[in-house]
N, C-alpha and C positions, 0 to 999 in steps of 0.2 A: 727419284722416288723409288725406282725399282731396286736400287741398292739398299735403301732403308727397309723395304719389304723383305729382301733376302736376308738381311742381318737379323731382323725380328724373327723370321721363320726359322732360321738356323739356331737362334739363341732364345727362343720363346720361354723356355723353362727358367733361365736365369732372370729374364725380365719379370716373370710372374713371382719368383722368389723375392726379387728386389722390391717390387711393388707391394708385396705382402708385408715385408719388413717395414716399409715406409708407412703402410696403413696401420700396423701395430703401434709404431711410434706415434702416429697422429692420434690414435685412440687413447694411448697413454697420456699425451699432452692434453687432450680434451677432458679426461678424467681429472687431471691435476687442476686444470683451469676451472672446472666445475666445483671442485673442492674449495679452491680459494675464493670463488665467487660466493659460495654458500657461507663461508666464514665471514666475508665482508658484509653480506646481507644480515647476518646475525648481529654483528657489531652495530650496523646502522639501526636495526630495530631496537637494540638496547639503548642507543642514544635517544631515539625519538619515541620510546615506549610510553604509552599513556597519553600521547599527544595525537589527536585525530586530525588528519588532513593538513599538517604543517610541513613545509619543506625545510630542508636543513639551512638554507640561506636565511630565512626568516628567523629560525631558531638562533643562529649565530649572531644575527643583528640584534636580537633581543638580549642575548647574553652580553654582548658588547655594551649595550645601553645600560644594563644593570651594573656592569663593572665600572662604567664611567660615573654612574650615580653613587656607587659605593665609594669611589675615590673622592668624589666631592664631599660626601658625608664625613669621610675620614679627615679630610682637610679642615672641615668645620669643627670637628671634635678636637683636633689638635689646637686650633685657635682658641676654643673654649678652655681647654686645659691650660694653655699659656696664660690666658686672662685670669683663671682661678689661681694659678701658681703666683702670679703677680699680686693678686689681692691677698693671698695667704701670707705673703712675706710681711704684710703689715698687721697680721693678726697675732694675737698673743700665742706664742708657740714655745717659749722658754720660761720655765719657772724655777725658782729657788726658794726653798722653805726651810725655816729653822724654828724650833721650839726651845724655850729657855725659861729660867726663873729670873724675873726682873728684880725681885727683892729676895733677900736671904731668908726672911721669915715666911715666904709663901712657896710651897712645894708644888709638885706635879707638873711642872713645866707648862703652865697655862698661858704664858705670854708667847707671842710668835711674831715673826717677820716673814713676809712672802714677797718675792720680787716676780713681777710678770712683765715679760719683754717680748718684742717682736724680733724678726730676723736682723733688724738694724740696731738692736740693743736699745730701743726706745720703749718706754712703758712707765711703770711706777712700782714703788715699794709700799706695801701696807704693813703697818706695825700695830699690834694690839698689846698693850701692857696691862696685865692683870694685877690688881692690888686687892687687899682684904676689904677695903672700903669702897673702891671704885675701879672701873676699867676705862682706859683711854685708848682710842684708836685714831690713827692718822695716816696720811699717805704723803709720799714725796715723789715728784716727777723724776724720771730718768731719761736722759737724752744722750745717745752715743755711749752708753755704758757708764755715765757719770751723772751726778746730781749737783745742781747749784745750791742745794741745801745740805748742810753737813749730815752725814749718815753715822748711825751708831755702829758699834762693832758687829752686832748681830745683823743689821741691815746690809753691811758690807759683805758678810758671809752669804746672806741670801742672794744678794746681787751677783756675787762671784759664782755661786752655784748655778744661777740662771744663765749667766754668760757661758759657762762651761757646759751647760746642758745637764747638770746633775740635779737630782731631786732627792732630798733627804730631810727627815724631820727630827733628826738627832744631831747634836753638835759633835 
């Protein structure tokens, strides 16, 4: 112990300078730590701002529940969309239309044929033939893009336009 006292008494200025440098470094590290703590505190308050008396764990649990509910809702919406797309494939989505003069003595292209089909090329063709004394309308069923009843040239054009997805009212 005497040896230690003699070393300190002989070199007390070096010890004081060394301890002063260590104190300065410690003060510097305390300032940096305080700065980082304040920065984290601000981030925390930004996260929970407007929420009185809630802890972060409850907040995260609530957010996780909301995310799970949203995921479930998205899955339900996807199922509904798939059902609607299936139903729409049977709806009339393809049309073909043609206007023409059925008789040479009647102008203005007042006769027409229209083909209305679903995605599976099923549907019908409606034809209206305009004459000076009367007008006749009739329909023919279409299954898989063909009819078991013979089609006129205009009906074939309307059907072809519907199958190709074209819509035109002039030949």
